[in-house]
TIVO-2410 file (N, C-alpha, C; in nm, 3 decimals):
# residues 124
REC num residu      c1      c2      c3 atome chaine
REC   1      M  33.716   8.945   5.654     N      A
REC   1      M  33.711   8.801   5.657    CA      A
REC   1      M  33.597   8.760   5.748     C      A
REC   2      T  33.502   8.685   5.696     N      A
REC   2      T  33.391   8.637   5.777    CA      A
REC   2      T  33.426   8.500   5.834     C      A
REC   3      I  33.383   8.477   5.957     N      A
REC   3      I  33.415   8.348   6.017    CA      A
REC   3      I  33.290   8.271   6.055     C      A
REC   4      S  33.177   8.306   5.994     N      A
REC   4      S  33.055   8.233   6.026    CA      A
REC   4      S  33.060   8.094   5.965     C      A
REC   5      K  32.988   8.002   6.025     N      A
REC   5      K  32.984   7.865   5.975    CA      A
REC   5      K  32.889   7.854   5.857     C      A
REC   6      A  32.918   7.764   5.769     N      A
REC   6      A  32.829   7.738   5.657    CA      A
REC   6      A  32.706   7.664   5.706     C      A
REC   7      R  32.599   7.679   5.634     N      A
REC   7      R  32.475   7.609   5.672    CA      A
REC   7      R  32.488   7.460   5.646     C      A
REC   8      N  32.411   7.383   5.720     N      A
REC   8      N  32.400   7.238   5.702    CA      A
REC   8      N  32.530   7.162   5.726     C      A
REC   9      T  32.618   7.215   5.807     N      A
REC   9      T  32.740   7.141   5.840    CA      A
REC   9      T  32.790   7.184   5.976     C      A
REC  10      D  32.855   7.093   6.043     N      A
REC  10      D  32.917   7.126   6.170    CA      A
REC  10      D  33.061   7.169   6.152     C      A
REC  11      L  33.115   7.150   6.034     N      A
REC  11      L  33.255   7.182   6.011    CA      A
REC  11      L  33.280   7.332   6.015     C      A
REC  12      P  33.395   7.372   6.069     N      A
REC  12      P  33.430   7.514   6.065    CA      A
REC  12      P  33.473   7.553   5.924     C      A
REC  13      T  33.475   7.680   5.898     N      A
REC  13      T  33.526   7.729   5.771    CA      A
REC  13      T  33.679   7.744   5.781     C      A
REC  14      E  33.743   7.764   5.667     N      A
REC  14      E  33.888   7.789   5.667    CA      A
REC  14      E  33.919   7.915   5.748     C      A
REC  15      A  33.833   8.016   5.740     N      A
REC  15      A  33.855   8.141   5.814    CA      A
REC  15      A  33.853   8.116   5.965     C      A
REC  16      I  33.765   8.029   6.011     N      A
REC  16      I  33.761   7.995   6.153    CA      A
REC  16      I  33.889   7.924   6.194     C      A
REC  17      A  33.936   7.831   6.110     N      A
REC  17      A  34.060   7.758   6.141    CA      A
REC  17      A  34.179   7.854   6.148     C      A
REC  18      V  34.186   7.948   6.057     N      A
REC  18      V  34.295   8.046   6.056    CA      A
REC  18      V  34.290   8.132   6.183     C      A
REC  19      K  34.171   8.178   6.218     N      A
REC  19      K  34.156   8.261   6.338    CA      A
REC  19      K  34.188   8.181   6.464     C      A
REC  20      Y  34.145   8.056   6.468     N      A
REC  20      Y  34.177   7.968   6.581    CA      A
REC  20      Y  34.329   7.959   6.597     C      A
REC  21      D  34.398   7.931   6.487     N      A
REC  21      D  34.543   7.917   6.491    CA      A
REC  21      D  34.612   8.046   6.536     C      A
REC  22      M  34.554   8.160   6.507     N      A
REC  22      M  34.609   8.288   6.552    CA      A
REC  22      M  34.585   8.310   6.701     C      A
REC  23      L  34.465   8.277   6.749     N      A
REC  23      L  34.428   8.305   6.887    CA      A
REC  23      L  34.481   8.202   6.987     C      A
REC  24      S  34.509   8.082   6.942     N      A
REC  24      S  34.553   7.976   7.033    CA      A
REC  24      S  34.680   8.013   7.111     C      A
REC  25      P  34.786   8.060   7.047     N      A
REC  25      P  34.904   8.098   7.126    CA      A
REC  25      P  34.879   8.221   7.214     C      A
REC  26      L  34.787   8.306   7.175     N      A
REC  26      L  34.757   8.424   7.255    CA      A
REC  26      L  34.690   8.385   7.387     C      A
REC  27      I  34.597   8.291   7.382     N      A
REC  27      I  34.533   8.249   7.507    CA      A
REC  27      I  34.631   8.171   7.594     C      A
REC  28      D  34.718   8.094   7.530     N      A
REC  28      D  34.820   8.022   7.608    CA      A
REC  28      D  34.909   8.121   7.683     C      A
REC  29      S  34.949   8.227   7.617     N      A
REC  29      S  35.033   8.329   7.680    CA      A
REC  29      S  34.958   8.399   7.793     C      A
REC  30      A  34.832   8.435   7.768     N      A
REC  30      A  34.752   8.503   7.870    CA      A
REC  30      A  34.732   8.413   7.992     C      A
REC  31      L  34.706   8.285   7.968     N      A
REC  31      L  34.686   8.192   8.078    CA      A
REC  31      L  34.815   8.175   8.159     C      A
REC  32      L  34.927   8.165   8.092     N      A
REC  32      L  35.055   8.154   8.160    CA      A
REC  32      L  35.082   8.276   8.248     C      A
REC  33      E  35.060   8.395   8.192     N      A
REC  33      E  35.082   8.519   8.267    CA      A
REC  33      E  34.990   8.529   8.388     C      A
REC  34      M  34.862   8.496   8.367     N      A
REC  34      M  34.768   8.505   8.477    CA      A
REC  34      M  34.799   8.403   8.586     C      A
REC  35      R  34.849   8.287   8.547     N      A
REC  35      R  34.890   8.189   8.649    CA      A
REC  35      R  35.005   8.244   8.733     C      A
REC  36      E  35.097   8.314   8.668     N      A
REC  36      E  35.209   8.373   8.741    CA      A
REC  36      E  35.160   8.482   8.837     C      A
REC  37      F  35.070   8.567   8.789     N      A
REC  37      F  35.012   8.670   8.876    CA      A
REC  37      F  34.941   8.605   8.994     C      A
REC  38      S  34.866   8.498   8.966     N      A
REC  38      S  34.789   8.431   9.070    CA      A
REC  38      S  34.879   8.365   9.174     C      A
REC  39      K  34.994   8.313   9.132     N      A
REC  39      K  35.088   8.253   9.227    CA      A
REC  39      K  35.139   8.358   9.326     C      A
REC  40      K  35.162   8.478   9.274     N      A
REC  40      K  35.214   8.586   9.358    CA      A
REC  40      K  35.106   8.642   9.449     C      A
REC  41      K  34.985   8.655   9.394     N      A
REC  41      K  34.877   8.716   9.471    CA      A
REC  41      K  34.742   8.671   9.414     C      A
REC  42      Q  34.689   8.561   9.468     N      A
REC  42      Q  34.564   8.505   9.417    CA      A
REC  42      Q  34.448   8.603   9.422     C      A
REC  43      D  34.441   8.678   9.531     N      A
REC  43      D  34.328   8.768   9.547    CA      A
REC  43      D  34.354   8.907   9.491     C      A
REC  44      G  34.464   8.923   9.418     N      A
REC  44      G  34.491   9.051   9.352    CA      A
REC  44      G  34.386   9.078   9.247     C      A
REC  45      V  34.347   9.202   9.233     N      A
REC  45      V  34.242   9.240   9.139    CA      A
REC  45      V  34.304   9.287   9.007     C      A
REC  46      L  34.246   9.242   8.896     N      A
REC  46      L  34.292   9.286   8.765    CA      A
REC  46      L  34.258   9.432   8.744     C      A
REC  47      N  34.343   9.501   8.671     N      A
REC  47      N  34.310   9.639   8.637    CA      A
REC  47      N  34.222   9.641   8.512     C      A
REC  48      P  34.153   9.753   8.488     N      A
REC  48      P  34.060   9.759   8.374    CA      A
REC  48      P  34.124   9.730   8.238     C      A
REC  49      L  34.250   9.770   8.219     N      A
REC  49      L  34.317   9.744   8.092    CA      A
REC  49      L  34.335   9.593   8.069     C      A
REC  50      K  34.377   9.521   8.171     N      A
REC  50      K  34.393   9.375   8.157    CA      A
REC  50      K  34.259   9.309   8.126     C      A
REC  51      V  34.155   9.351   8.194     N      A
REC  51      V  34.022   9.293   8.168    CA      A
REC  51      V  33.980   9.321   8.024     C      A
REC  52      K  34.003   9.441   7.976     N      A
REC  52      K  33.966   9.478   7.839    CA      A
REC  52      K  34.043   9.393   7.738     C      A
REC  53      V  34.172   9.378   7.757     N      A
REC  53      V  34.255   9.299   7.665    CA      A
REC  53      V  34.212   9.152   7.667     C      A
REC  54      L  34.194   9.098   7.785     N      A
REC  54      L  34.152   8.957   7.796    CA      A
REC  54      L  34.014   8.935   7.737     C      A
REC  55      N  33.922   9.026   7.762     N      A
REC  55      N  33.786   9.010   7.710    CA      A
REC  55      N  33.782   9.017   7.558     C      A
REC  56      R  33.868   9.099   7.498     N      A
REC  56      R  33.874   9.103   7.352    CA      A
REC  56      R  33.915   8.967   7.297     C      A
REC  57      L  34.014   8.907   7.360     N      A
REC  57      L  34.059   8.774   7.321    CA      A
REC  57      L  33.949   8.670   7.344     C      A
REC  58      L  33.887   8.673   7.461     N      A
REC  58      L  33.783   8.576   7.495    CA      A
REC  58      L  33.661   8.590   7.404     C      A
REC  59      S  33.625   8.711   7.370     N      A
REC  59      S  33.509   8.732   7.281    CA      A
REC  59      S  33.534   8.674   7.143     C      A
REC  60      D  33.656   8.692   7.091     N      A
REC  60      D  33.688   8.634   6.960    CA      A
REC  60      D  33.688   8.482   6.966     C      A
REC  61      I  33.738   8.426   7.073     N      A
REC  61      I  33.738   8.280   7.088    CA      A
REC  61      I  33.595   8.229   7.099     C      A
REC  62      K  33.514   8.298   7.175     N      A
REC  62      K  33.374   8.257   7.191    CA      A
REC  62      K  33.301   8.260   7.056     C      A
REC  63      E  33.335   8.355   6.971     N      A
REC  63      E  33.276   8.361   6.837    CA      A
REC  63      E  33.317   8.239   6.755     C      A
REC  64      I  33.442   8.201   6.762     N      A
REC  64      I  33.490   8.084   6.689    CA      A
REC  64      I  33.417   7.958   6.736     C      A
REC  65      L  33.396   7.948   6.865     N      A
REC  65      L  33.334   7.829   6.924    CA      A
REC  65      L  33.181   7.839   6.930     C      A
REC  66      S  33.124   7.936   6.864     N      A
REC  66      S  32.981   7.968   6.882    CA      A
REC  66      S  32.886   7.851   6.860     C      A
REC  67      S  32.919   7.757   6.774     N      A
REC  67      S  32.829   7.644   6.751    CA      A
REC  67      S  32.858   7.525   6.843     C      A
REC  68      D  32.961   7.537   6.925     N      A
REC  68      D  32.998   7.429   7.015    CA      A
REC  68      D  32.918   7.439   7.145     C      A
REC  69      P  32.867   7.328   7.196     N      A
REC  69      P  32.788   7.332   7.320    CA      A
REC  69      P  32.865   7.388   7.440     C      A
REC  70      S  32.996   7.381   7.438     N      A
REC  70      S  33.076   7.431   7.551    CA      A
REC  70      S  33.060   7.580   7.574     C      A
REC  71      T  33.017   7.654   7.473     N      A
REC  71      T  33.007   7.800   7.488    CA      A
REC  71      T  32.903   7.840   7.592     C      A
REC  72      E  32.810   7.751   7.623     N      A
REC  72      E  32.713   7.780   7.728    CA      A
REC  72      E  32.781   7.802   7.863     C      A
REC  73      Y  32.900   7.747   7.878     N      A
REC  73      Y  32.971   7.753   8.006    CA      A
REC  73      Y  33.088   7.850   8.003     C      A
REC  74      L  33.103   7.924   7.896     N      A
REC  74      L  33.214   8.017   7.883    CA      A
REC  74      L  33.166   8.161   7.905     C      A
REC  75      D  33.220   8.224   8.007     N      A
REC  75      D  33.185   8.362   8.037    CA      A
REC  75      D  33.310   8.449   8.024     C      A
REC  76      I  33.290   8.570   7.975     N      A
REC  76      I  33.401   8.664   7.974    CA      A
REC  76      I  33.413   8.726   8.113     C      A
REC  77      L  33.520   8.799   8.135     N      A
REC  77      L  33.545   8.860   8.265    CA      A
REC  77      L  33.452   8.978   8.288     C      A
REC  78      D  33.408   8.997   8.409     N      A
REC  78      D  33.321   9.108   8.445    CA      A
REC  78      D  33.405   9.235   8.455     C      A
REC  79      D  33.378   9.330   8.367     N      A
REC  79      D  33.459   9.452   8.366    CA      A
REC  79      D  33.407   9.559   8.462     C      A
REC  80      E  33.293   9.533   8.526     N      A
REC  80      E  33.242   9.630   8.623    CA      A
REC  80      E  33.291   9.598   8.764     C      A
REC  81      S  33.277   9.473   8.805     N      A
REC  81      S  33.335   9.432   8.933    CA      A
REC  81      S  33.461   9.354   8.897     C      A
REC  82      L  33.572   9.418   8.894     N      A
REC  82      L  33.695   9.361   8.843    CA      A
REC  82      L  33.729   9.229   8.912     C      A
REC  83      P  33.759   9.125   8.833     N      A
REC  83      P  33.786   8.993   8.889    CA      A
REC  83      P  33.924   8.985   8.954     C      A
REC  84      Q  33.939   8.884   9.037     N      A
REC  84      Q  34.068   8.856   9.097    CA      A
REC  84      Q  34.151   8.771   9.001     C      A
REC  85      N  34.281   8.767   9.025     N      A
REC  85      N  34.371   8.688   8.941    CA      A
REC  85      N  34.325   8.543   8.930     C      A
REC  86      S  34.286   8.484   9.042     N      A
REC  86      S  34.245   8.343   9.041    CA      A
REC  86      S  34.118   8.323   8.959     C      A
REC  87      D  34.029   8.421   8.957     N      A
REC  87      D  33.907   8.413   8.874    CA      A
REC  87      D  33.945   8.411   8.726     C      A
REC  88      A  34.039   8.496   8.690     N      A
REC  88      A  34.084   8.503   8.550    CA      A
REC  88      A  34.149   8.372   8.508     C      A
REC  89      V  34.227   8.311   8.597     N      A
REC  89      V  34.290   8.183   8.566    CA      A
REC  89      V  34.183   8.077   8.539     C      A
REC  90      L  34.081   8.073   8.621     N      A
REC  90      L  33.972   7.977   8.603    CA      A
REC  90      L  33.904   7.997   8.468     C      A
REC  91      I  33.869   8.119   8.435     N      A
REC  91      I  33.799   8.148   8.310    CA      A
REC  91      I  33.888   8.119   8.189     C      A
REC  92      L  34.012   8.162   8.193     N      A
REC  92      L  34.103   8.135   8.081    CA      A
REC  92      L  34.124   7.984   8.065     C      A
REC  93      G  34.132   7.912   8.174     N      A
REC  93      G  34.147   7.767   8.167    CA      A
REC  93      G  34.027   7.700   8.103     C      A
REC  94      Q  33.908   7.749   8.132     N      A
REC  94      Q  33.787   7.694   8.070    CA      A
REC  94      Q  33.788   7.719   7.919     C      A
REC  95      F  33.829   7.839   7.879     N      A
REC  95      F  33.837   7.870   7.736    CA      A
REC  95      F  33.940   7.781   7.668     C      A
REC  96      R  34.056   7.761   7.734     N      A
REC  96      R  34.160   7.676   7.675    CA      A
REC  96      R  34.108   7.534   7.658     C      A
REC  97      A  34.037   7.481   7.757     N      A
REC  97      A  33.982   7.346   7.748    CA      A
REC  97      A  33.880   7.335   7.634     C      A
REC  98      A  33.796   7.436   7.619     N      A
REC  98      A  33.697   7.435   7.510    CA      A
REC  98      A  33.767   7.440   7.375     C      A
REC  99      M  33.874   7.519   7.367     N      A
REC  99      M  33.949   7.525   7.241    CA      A
REC  99      M  34.015   7.391   7.210     C      A
REC 100      N  34.070   7.325   7.311     N      A
REC 100      N  34.131   7.194   7.290    CA      A
REC 100      N  34.029   7.092   7.240     C      A
REC 101      Q  33.910   7.098   7.298     N      A
REC 101      Q  33.802   7.008   7.257    CA      A
REC 101      Q  33.763   7.035   7.111     C      A
REC 102      F  33.749   7.161   7.075     N      A
REC 102      F  33.715   7.201   6.938    CA      A
REC 102      F  33.820   7.150   6.840     C      A
REC 103      R  33.946   7.171   6.874     N      A
REC 103      R  34.056   7.127   6.786    CA      A
REC 103      R  34.055   6.975   6.772     C      A
REC 104      G  34.028   6.907   6.880     N      A
REC 104      G  34.021   6.761   6.876    CA      A
REC 104      G  33.915   6.708   6.781     C      A
REC 105      K  33.807   6.783   6.767     N      A
REC 105      K  33.698   6.742   6.678    CA      A
REC 105      K  33.731   6.764   6.532     C      A
REC 106      Y  33.801   6.875   6.502     N      A
REC 106      Y  33.814   6.919   6.363    CA      A
REC 106      Y  33.955   6.923   6.309     C      A
REC 107      Y  34.053   6.880   6.385     N      A
REC 107      Y  34.191   6.882   6.337    CA      A
REC 107      Y  34.248   6.743   6.355     C      A
REC 108      G  34.316   6.693   6.252     N      A
REC 108      G  34.373   6.559   6.263    CA      A
REC 108      G  34.458   6.525   6.143     C      A
REC 109      F  34.487   6.398   6.130     N      A
REC 109      F  34.571   6.347   6.023    CA      A
REC 109      F  34.481   6.292   5.914     C      A
REC 110      Y  34.469   6.364   5.805     N      A
REC 110      Y  34.381   6.326   5.695    CA      A
REC 110      Y  34.455   6.338   5.564     C      A
REC 111      G  34.443   6.237   5.482     N      A
REC 111      G  34.506   6.242   5.350    CA      A
REC 111      G  34.657   6.256   5.357     C      A
REC 112      G  34.717   6.197   5.460     N      A
REC 112      G  34.862   6.200   5.471    CA      A
REC 112      G  34.921   6.326   5.531     C      A
REC 113      T  34.837   6.414   5.586     N      A
REC 113      T  34.887   6.538   5.644    CA      A
REC 113      T  34.801   6.581   5.763     C      A
REC 114      H  34.860   6.654   5.854     N      A
REC 114      H  34.782   6.713   5.964    CA      A
REC 114      H  34.714   6.838   5.911     C      A
REC 115      R  34.584   6.846   5.932     N      A
REC 115      R  34.509   6.962   5.882    CA      A
REC 115      R  34.374   6.972   5.950     C      A
REC 116      W  34.311   7.087   5.929     N      A
REC 116      W  34.176   7.111   5.976    CA      A
REC 116      W  34.078   7.048   5.878     C      A
REC 117      L  33.973   6.990   5.931     N      A
REC 117      L  33.857   6.953   5.849    CA      A
REC 117      L  33.771   7.077   5.842     C      A
REC 118      T  33.746   7.125   5.723     N      A
REC 118      T  33.668   7.248   5.707    CA      A
REC 118      T  33.560   7.228   5.602     C      A
REC 119      V  33.472   7.325   5.596     N      A
REC 119      V  33.367   7.324   5.493    CA      A
REC 119      V  33.432   7.316   5.356     C      A
REC 120      E  33.538   7.392   5.337     N      A
REC 120      E  33.605   7.397   5.207    CA      A
REC 120      E  33.692   7.275   5.181     C      A
REC 121      N  33.735   7.207   5.287     N      A
REC 121      N  33.827   7.094   5.273    CA      A
REC 121      N  33.785   6.983   5.371     C      A
REC 122      P  33.669   6.918   5.343     N      A
REC 122      P  33.619   6.815   5.434    CA      A
REC 122      P  33.697   6.685   5.417     C      A
REC 123      K  33.672   6.595   5.508     N      A
REC 123      K  33.733   6.462   5.499    CA      A
REC 123      K  33.679   6.393   5.374     C      A
REC 124      T  33.768   6.337   5.298     N      A
REC 124      T  33.724   6.270   5.173    CA      A
REC 124      T  33.753   6.123   5.178     C      A
***
């Protein structure tokens, strides 16, 4: 499944919308967990496995948002100098905010139903 955007349009493809819907609850869960870790120990360092798992999620989200200007401000976690829990919370929060902004642009009530505006199904 390719998730690249079609030429000459800002609308996401159906594949992007499907992937967004899959990744959205995953980042919510990751952010919730990292907030809990941060409450217990803000300066605790993430282990390499957590960084790898989070970066896989963040990389896929960054691909979905690739045409959005917010991606200039989205960085994945540094896997060489392992980040602290509070750093991960900050980064995950930025990704969540960018995703919310993206959804706000392309998801709404159209034609009597809530749906994504996509290349294949634009606003009519």
